[in-house]
DOLUM-909680 format. One line per 10 residues: number of its first residue (from 1); their letters; for each residue y, z negated, x negated of C-alpha. Coordinates in pm, whole numbers, plus 50000, padded with zeros to 5 digits. Example, Ala and Ser with C-alpha at 12.3 -4.5 7.8 and 13.67 -1.06 7.14 Angstrom:
# DOLUM-909680
1	as	49550:49220:48770; 49894:49286:48633
# end
This chain:
# DOLUM-909680
1	meqkknpkad	63408:82651:07694; 63720:82543:07892; 63999:82377:07691; 64126:82047:07847; 64480:81898:07796; 64543:81540:07703; 64695:81351:07996; 64945:81175:07771; 65068:81505:07643; 65141:81629:07999
11	vyrlssplff	65518:81661:08042; 65516:81674:08424; 65338:81349:08483; 65669:81147:08484; 65872:81399:08682; 65823:81232:09020; 65923:80877:08916; 66224:81004:08724; 66334:81211:09024; 66331:80910:09254
21	vglifslllv	66515:80696:09000; 66785:80961:08960; 66815:80998:09336; 66859:80625:09381; 67122:80611:09106; 67313:80900:09263; 67316:80729:09599; 67446:80410:09444; 67729:80603:09274; 67828:80774:09598
31	isafewkfyd	67826:80447:09793; 68027:80263:09527; 68279:80550:09516; 68346:80518:09889; 68355:80144:09895; 68570:80094:09586; 68932:79988:09671; 69236:80070:09463; 69560:79860:09480; 69902:79980:09361
41	dlevvslgtl	70113:79744:09161; 70388:79631:09400; 70685:79418:09311; 70712:79096:09497; 71038:79086:09690; 71176:78750:09786; 71300:78737:10143; 71476:78409:10091; 71431:78094:10279; 71443:78127:10651
51	eseeteildi	71601:77833:10813; 71432:77765:11137; 71574:77530:11387; 71314:77312:11522; 71355:77262:11894; 71231:76937:12015; 71008:76992:12311; 71003:76706:12550; 70695:76653:12749; 70796:76590:13110
61	pitemppppp	70531:76388:13277; 70407:76517:13608; 70532:76297:13887; 70267:76236:14136; 70396:76179:14486; 70186:75938:14683; 70045:76091:14998; 70216:75986:15320; 70048:75712:15513; 69830:75831:15795
71	pvlqqpeiie	69997:75814:16138; 69913:75513:16337; 69805:75602:16684; 69899:75328:16921; 69697:75318:17232; 69906:75283:17548; 69896:74938:17688; 69798:74927:18049; 69979:74654:18236; 69846:74563:18571
81	vpdeeeieqe	70124:74543:18824; 70047:74324:19121; 70078:74477:19462; 70412:74434:19626; 70408:74152:19866; 70482:74251:20217; 70774:74063:20355; 70700:73971:20704; 71019:73893:20885; 71067:73909:21251
91	vemdldvevk	71392:74070:21353; 71501:73946:21686; 71719:74183:21885; 71869:74076:22209; 71895:74391:22415; 71965:74217:22740; 72341:74238:22758; 72493:74144:23084; 72804:74338:23178; 73028:74127:23385
101	eekavvkpik	73260:74298:23625; 73529:74044:23555; 73585:74184:23206; 73847:74455:23205; 73756:74783:23047; 73989:74864:22761; 74135:75208:22802; 74151:75426:22493; 74492:75452:22344; 74623:75804:22339
111	idapppppqv	74779:75891:22009; 75029:76169:22029; 75006:76436:21762; 75288:76432:21508; 75566:76670:21592; 75568:76996:21397; 75804:77007:21104; 76141:77147:21193; 76190:77508:21103; 76441:77568:20835
121	eeqedeiflv	76706:77786:20982; 76874:78041:20767; 77228:77971:20676; 77480:78173:20867; 77640:78309:20552; 77312:78392:20378; 77286:78760:20285; 76939:78913:20247; 76840:79203:20027; 76499:79258:20188
131	veesaqpqgg	76416:79159:20546; 76131:79215:20787; 76325:79480:20982; 76582:79659:20769; 76922:79755:20903; 76954:80114:21028; 77251:80338:21118; 77279:80459:21474; 77029:80746:21511; 76877:80686:21169
141	fpefykyvgk	76980:80800:20824; 76973:81175:20906; 77245:81122:21170; 77437:80902:20927; 77449:81174:20660; 77549:81429:20922; 77842:81203:21007; 77934:81177:20637; 77918:81555:20589; 78150:81618:20886
151	niqypkqarr	78408:81351:20811; 78432:81347:20431; 78723:81531:20271; 78689:81658:19918; 78984:81518:19716; 79222:81790:19593; 79233:81646:19242; 78852:81644:19217; 78837:81999:19355; 79100:82117:19108
161	mgvegkvivq	78922:81951:18812; 78575:82058:18931; 78443:81702:18957; 78098:81670:19119; 77843:81389:19144; 77720:81092:19348; 77915:80782:19437; 77695:80472:19489; 77847:80253:19762; 77735:79899:19848
171	fvvgkdgalt	77820:79712:20168; 77696:79432:20395; 77568:79498:20746; 77670:79198:20958; 77481:79039:21244; 77689:79245:21487; 77625:79568:21290; 77976:79589:21137; 78004:79707:20775; 78195:79471:20544
181	dikvlkgigs	78238:79399:20171; 78238:79772:20089; 78259:79849:19716; 78164:80118:19468; 77883:80037:19224; 77900:80370:19042; 78183:80620:19084; 78293:80955:18952; 78671:80912:18983; 78934:81169:19077
191	gcdeeairvi	78974:81019:19428; 78604:81055:19521; 78539:80679:19509; 78822:80602:19755; 78710:80879:19991; 78354:80740:19998; 78483:80392:20086; 78700:80537:20367; 78408:80723:20524; 78188:80411:20517
201	kespkwspgk	78461:80197:20678; 78500:80443:20965; 78125:80465:21016; 77990:80351:21356; 77819:80013:21371; 77464:79985:21246; 77163:79808:21393; 77152:79476:21205; 76853:79365:21003; 76616:79109:21151
211	qrgravkqkm	76431:78820:20993; 76181:78630:21215; 76320:78811:21512; 76679:78699:21447; 76968:78919:21335; 77080:78844:20978; 77320:78984:20724; 77176:79243:20487; 77318:79406:20177; 77270:79785:20166
221	tvpiafkls	77334:80057:19907; 77373:80427:19986; 77466:80730:19769; 77731:80981:19881; 77717:81315:19706; 78024:81529:19623; 77940:81892:19554; 78165:82195:19540; 78041:82492:19744
# end
C-alpha cells in the first residue's frame, strides 16, 4: 500500500510564492539604491549685498507719420480761342507817276576818297641796326678781309709780347657808304686796337644799307683777328 504525505507537511508548497516575494523585494532595493540622493553638508557663504543700479527705461512712443496727401491731378483747361479776324484794308498805290521833262535830273555827287596817310619818313640822323638790305663792303666780306690781311701791320710791341686775339670794331656805314664813328668794343691792347681802327678808316667805301628802297645809316660790327705766324 502506497504511503501518502500530508499536504500541510510539504515544505516545497510555499517555495514559489516566497521566491516571487523575494524577487520583488530585491528589485525594490536595487531601484531605491539608484534613486536615493546624498547631499554633502556645505557651508553657506554670504556673497554680500549686490547693489544694482536700476536704470530707468523710458518708453519712446512710436511716432506715426501721416501719409502724404494724394496728388491732385488737374485736368488741363481748354480755352477756345476765336479765329483771328481778317483785316480787310485796301492799300491804294498810285503807280502812275508822270515824269516831267522840265524837272532837272540831279547828278550824283562824286565824293573823293580820303587821301592816304602821309608816310612817316625816317629821320636823317636815325641809325639802324637791322635793315631790309644790309650794308656790304665792296666785293663782299671775303674781299674786305683780303684787304685787311694785306694792309694790317702787326704792332711791334704785340709781336714782342706774343699778344694774339680778336679786336671787335664797331662803326657806322653812312648813306654815301663812308665809315664813321669807328670805335673798339673789345680790344686786346699792345697797339692792336689802334691798328684795327686805322685799317677800318682806310677801308674803301661800302654799299649803304637800304630801308624801303632808300639808303640809310647802319651800325655794323666786325672782328679783326691778330695771330702770330
